[in-house]
C-alpha positions in Angstrom: 128.8 84.8 98.4 131.9 83.8 97.1 131.6 80.1 95.3 134.9 79.5 97.2 133.7 80.1 100.5 130.8 77.6 100.0 133.3 75.1 98.9 135.1 75.7 101.5 132.4 75.0 103.8 131.5 72.0 102.3 134.9 70.3 102.5 134.9 71.3 106.3 131.5 70.4 107.2 130.1 68.2 104.9 126.4 68.2 103.1 124.2 69.1 103.6 124.0 72.5 105.4 123.2 76.1 105.7 125.3 78.8 105.3 124.3 82.7 106.7 126.1 85.8 104.9 126.3 87.9 107.9 127.6 90.7 105.8 124.6 90.3 103.8 122.3 90.3 106.9 124.0 93.4 108.1 123.7 95.3 104.6 119.8 94.3 104.6 119.2 95.8 108.3 121.2 98.8 107.4 119.3 99.5 103.9 116.1 99.0 105.4 116.5 101.4 108.5 117.6 104.0 106.1 114.9 103.6 103.8 111.9 103.6 106.6 113.5 106.7 108.3 114.4 107.8 111.9 110.4 107.3 112.9 110.9 103.6 112.8 113.0 101.4 114.5 113.6 97.3 113.9 112.6 94.3 116.2 114.0 91.5 114.9 111.7 88.4 115.0 114.4 85.8 115.7 111.6 83.0 114.4 112.7 83.6 111.0 116.2 82.4 112.0 117.1 81.8 115.8 120.9 81.2 114.5 121.4 84.8 113.4 120.7 85.8 117.3 124.3 86.0 118.4 125.5 88.2 115.6 122.7 90.8 115.2 123.9 94.4 114.7 123.7 97.3 117.0 120.8 98.7 115.1 118.0 96.4 115.9 116.4 97.2 119.1 114.3 94.3 120.5 114.0 90.8 119.4 110.7 89.2 119.5 110.7 85.6 121.0 107.5 83.7 120.1 108.1 80.7 123.0 110.1 80.2 125.9 112.3 78.0 123.8 113.1 81.2 121.9 113.4 83.4 124.9 116.4 80.5 126.2 117.7 80.8 123.2 118.1 84.7 123.6 119.0 84.4 127.0 122.0 81.6 126.3 123.4 84.1 123.6 123.6 86.4 126.2 120.5 89.0 125.0 119.4 91.0 128.1 115.8 90.6 129.0 115.0 93.8 128.6 115.8 93.7 125.1 112.9 90.9 124.2 109.5 91.1 123.7 108.1 87.7 124.6 105.5 87.3 122.3 103.4 84.2 120.5 99.8 82.6 121.0 100.6 80.4 123.8 102.2 81.4 127.3 102.5 78.8 129.9 102.0 79.7 133.3 105.2 77.8 134.4 107.4 79.2 131.9 106.6 82.7 132.7 107.0 82.1 136.0 110.5 81.2 135.3 111.3 84.5 133.5 109.6 86.0 136.5 112.0 84.4 138.9 115.2 85.8 137.0 116.9 89.1 138.7 117.2 90.9 135.7 114.7 93.6 134.2 111.4 92.1 132.8 111.2 91.5 129.1 108.0 93.4 127.4 105.0 90.8 127.5 102.4 90.9 124.4 99.1 89.9 125.5 96.9 87.6 123.1 94.0 87.2 125.5 92.0 88.3 128.3 93.7 85.0 130.6 97.1 86.2 129.7 96.5 89.6 130.8 95.1 87.8 134.3 98.1 85.8 134.3 100.7 88.5 133.5 98.6 91.1 136.3 98.5 88.1 139.0 102.3 87.3 138.7 103.6 90.8 138.7 101.4 91.4 141.8 103.1 88.2 143.4 106.5 89.2 142.5 105.6 93.2 143.4 107.4 93.9 140.4 105.7 96.4 137.6 105.7 94.1 134.0 105.0 96.2 130.6 102.3 94.9 128.2 101.7 95.1 124.6 98.4 94.3 123.7 97.7 92.5 120.1 94.9 93.4 118.0 93.5 90.8 116.1 93.2 90.5 112.4 90.4 88.3 112.1 91.9 85.0 113.1 93.0 83.2 116.4 95.7 85.4 117.3 94.7 88.6 119.5 91.8 90.7 121.0 89.2 92.8 119.5 89.2 96.5 119.3 86.8 96.4 122.4 88.5 94.2 124.3 91.5 96.2 124.0 90.2 99.7 124.8 88.8 97.9 128.2 92.0 96.4 129.5 94.1 99.7 128.5 91.6 102.0 130.5 91.9 99.0 133.0 95.7 99.3 133.4 95.6 102.7 134.3 94.5 101.1 138.1 96.7 98.6 138.2 99.8 99.2 140.5 102.0 95.8 138.8 100.8 96.4 135.0 101.8 99.2 132.7 100.4 99.5 129.3 102.8 100.0 126.7 100.8 100.2 123.7 99.5 97.9 120.8 100.5 95.2 118.4 99.7 94.4 115.3 100.5 91.5 112.5 98.1 90.3 109.8 100.2 88.3 107.5 103.7 87.9 105.5 104.5 87.9 101.9 101.8 91.1 101.0 102.1 91.7 97.1 100.3 95.1 97.7 101.8 98.0 99.6 98.5 99.8 99.5 97.7 97.0 102.2 100.2 98.2 104.6 99.5 101.8 103.8 95.9 100.8 104.6 96.6 99.2 107.8 99.3 101.8 109.3 96.4 104.5 108.7 94.2 102.1 110.5 96.3 101.7 113.6 97.0 105.8 113.4 93.4 106.2 113.8 92.7 103.5 116.0 95.8 105.0 118.6 94.1 108.3 118.1 90.8 107.4 119.3 92.6 105.3 122.3 94.2 108.0 123.4 91.5 110.4 123.6 89.6 107.9 125.9 92.5 107.1 127.9 93.6 110.9 128.3 97.4 110.4 127.4 99.6 109.6 124.5 100.4 106.1 123.7 104.0 105.3 123.9 104.7 102.0 121.4 103.0 100.5 118.0 104.5 97.8 116.9 103.6 96.5 113.6 104.7 93.7 111.4 104.3 94.7 107.7 105.0 91.1 106.2 106.8 92.7 103.3 107.5 90.1 100.5 110.6 88.2 99.5 111.5 87.1 95.7 112.0 83.4 96.7 111.5 82.3 92.7 112.9 82.8 89.3 110.1 85.3 87.7 109.3 87.5 90.9 109.8 90.8 90.9 112.0 92.3 93.9 109.4 95.0 95.1 111.1 95.5 98.8 112.6 99.2 97.6 109.5 100.2 96.4 107.2 99.1 99.1 110.0 100.9 102.0 109.5 104.3 99.9 105.7 104.2 100.3 105.8 103.1 103.7 107.8 105.4 104.6 106.0 108.3 103.3 102.8 106.7 105.1 104.4 106.9 108.4 106.2 110.4 107.9 102.3 111.5 107.4 100.8 109.8 110.6 99.7 111.5 113.6 100.7 109.0 116.3 103.9 110.6 118.0 105.2 107.2 120.1 107.8 104.9 119.2 106.7 103.3 116.0 108.7 99.7 115.5 108.3 97.6 113.0 108.7 93.6 113.3 110.5 92.0 110.8 112.5 88.5 110.3 111.8 87.1 106.6 112.5 90.3 104.8 115.8 90.9 106.6 117.3 87.5 106.8 116.4 85.5 103.3 118.5 87.0 101.0 121.9 86.0 103.5 121.0 82.1 103.6 122.2 79.5 101.2 121.2 75.8 101.1 124.1 73.3 99.7 123.3 70.0 99.0 125.2 67.4 97.0 124.4 65.3 94.2 124.3 61.5 95.2 123.2 59.6 92.2 122.3 60.3 89.0 119.4 58.2 87.1 116.8 58.1 84.4 113.2 57.0 84.4 110.6 57.0 82.0 112.6 59.3 79.9 113.0 61.5 82.6 116.2 62.7 84.4 116.8 62.6 88.3 119.5 64.0 89.9 119.4 62.6 93.8 120.8 64.7 96.6 121.6 64.2 100.0 119.1 67.1 101.2 115.3 67.2 100.7 112.1 69.4 101.2 112.4 68.9 105.0 115.6 71.0 104.9 114.5 73.3 102.5 111.3 75.1 102.5 110.1 78.3 101.2 107.2 80.5 102.1 105.2 77.6 102.5 105.1 76.2 98.8 105.8 72.8 97.7 109.5 73.5 96.0 108.6 71.7 92.9 105.7 74.4 92.0 108.0 77.0 91.5 111.7 77.6 90.2 114.2 78.6 92.7 117.7 79.9 92.4 120.0 77.3 92.2 123.3 76.9 91.1 125.9 74.1 90.9 129.5 73.8 91.8 131.8 73.5 90.2 130.5 75.8 87.5 133.5 75.9 85.3 133.2 72.9 83.3 132.4 71.6 80.0 129.7 69.2 78.9 126.2 68.8 78.1 123.8 70.9 79.6 121.0 68.8 80.7 117.2 69.4 82.5 117.1 67.3 85.8 114.5 66.8 88.2 116.4 67.8 91.7 115.2 65.3 93.9 116.0 64.6 97.9 116.4 61.9 100.4 112.8 61.5 101.5 110.6 58.4 100.7 107.7 60.5 99.6 107.1 61.7 95.4 106.7 65.1 97.0 110.6 65.3 97.7 111.3 67.6 94.8 113.5 70.6 95.0 113.3 71.7 91.8 111.9 70.7 88.6 113.8 70.7 84.9 116.7 72.3 86.6 119.3 72.9 84.1 122.7 71.5 84.7 126.2 71.6 82.6 127.5 68.0 83.2 126.4 67.2 86.3 128.0 64.5 88.0 127.8 62.6 91.3 129.9 65.0 94.0 128.6 68.3 92.6 127.2 70.8 95.0 123.9 72.3 94.4 123.6 75.9 96.0 120.1 76.9 96.7 120.0 81.0 97.1 117.6 82.7 99.4 117.5 80.1 102.1 118.1 82.5 105.2 114.8 82.4 106.8 112.2 79.4 108.2 114.1 76.9 106.0 116.6 75.5 109.1 113.4 75.3 111.2 110.4 75.0 109.4 110.5 72.0 107.4 109.4 68.3 108.6 113.0 68.0 110.0 112.4 64.7 112.1 110.8 62.6 108.9 112.7 59.5 108.2 114.8 60.2 111.2 117.4 61.4 109.4 120.4 64.1 110.1 119.8 67.7 110.7 121.7 69.6 108.6 124.9 71.7 109.8 124.9 75.5 110.3 127.8 77.9 109.6 128.0 81.9 109.6 130.3 84.0 107.3 131.4 87.8 107.4 134.4 89.6 106.7 135.1 90.1 110.0 134.3 86.6 111.4 135.1 84.3 108.6 133.8 80.9 108.4 132.2 79.6 111.5 130.1 76.6 112.3 127.5 77.2 114.9 126.1 73.8 114.9 127.1 70.3 113.7 125.0 67.6 112.0 122.6 66.0 114.5 120.9 62.8 114.6 117.3 63.1 114.9 116.6 58.9 115.3 116.3 59.5 119.0 113.4 62.0 119.0 111.7 59.2 117.2 112.6 56.7 119.0 110.2 54.9 121.5 111.7 54.1 124.8 109.7 51.2 126.4 110.9 49.3 129.8 111.1 46.3 127.7 113.8 47.8 125.8 115.3 50.0 128.4 118.6 48.0 128.8 119.4 47.9 124.9 119.0 51.6 125.0 121.0 52.2 127.9 124.1 50.2 126.1 123.1 51.6 122.5 123.4 55.6 123.6 126.6 54.2 126.0 128.3 53.0 122.5 128.4 48.9 123.7 125.6 48.3 121.1 126.9 47.9 117.3 
């Protein structure tokens, strides 16, 4: 991303904001598809970045929505239900009923438990419309079901007129630092599919797998993505499974396309430490579940072509907590209020995963940029105080006046 685009976005939208590089996103998708080969297709896990849903490249097949809210985002962006796989550990019956009430083709549903299966089967029977299900295998946690439950449920589907067993789904975690763990899981799934196909008497159609490929978020980490993809492709090509193999990915495809931009508001010195106070914070920038102060992220200052002394600064956000540190000992040349700090590798999760309503501060603006589209704002700054506002009968009149603009 060129600095001029980031500066233009700051001038147009104000800080803080997220900016997503569509060209980089498309490049990453193409590179991943080519590296994995023709046997694998990609499913976009939109929880990593819902703001990219309207701009998905043609190569991406299905989109995974892990809640009814994510499903509604897909539909609002014009995504047809048949391209959506509705996943997630919680599926409320009233929400699934709304999906079943649509006239288009059903999405595919993952099944996390026996009660979920029973609910989906009952709704499909009531609507007299067939639904395709992907049964989730547990990785020894609260998600999915045991092998025994999967085998029993898959066998039972053969006598169910309104339920179609499509295949199995497996995800055991993200940011995996050892490619052999992924290879081991794929070989395990290959054997499981072989055993289930023998017991069912037919070939399984679909195997959905979340590899959890790593992203190098912090300085000093080694980018092992391409190395991992080569080992995974070799493994896939050796597998006996002949159905459709789908890799569910989010973080790995989106992290490198995102930038978080915040402005230095104040510079201060306390007890021998130098602090740069910015208008963002850890409620906006969240890498890999880590405290920002524990690692050194990729960050640069704009403008950069300035002369002066290079000093180390603690980059601190706007929250009232000592944990709100975005970077420690960050070298900055001639830092001054009004300078922009650009944090890279912010394309996954930051915009949705942080404690965004803490202190009732604004949500950042969100924009995308691409060679064909140019710079486009997709969400402005948004107030959050209304989400934390206790609406009680005694204050109703004042609240009504306030929201109508009559109360200062």
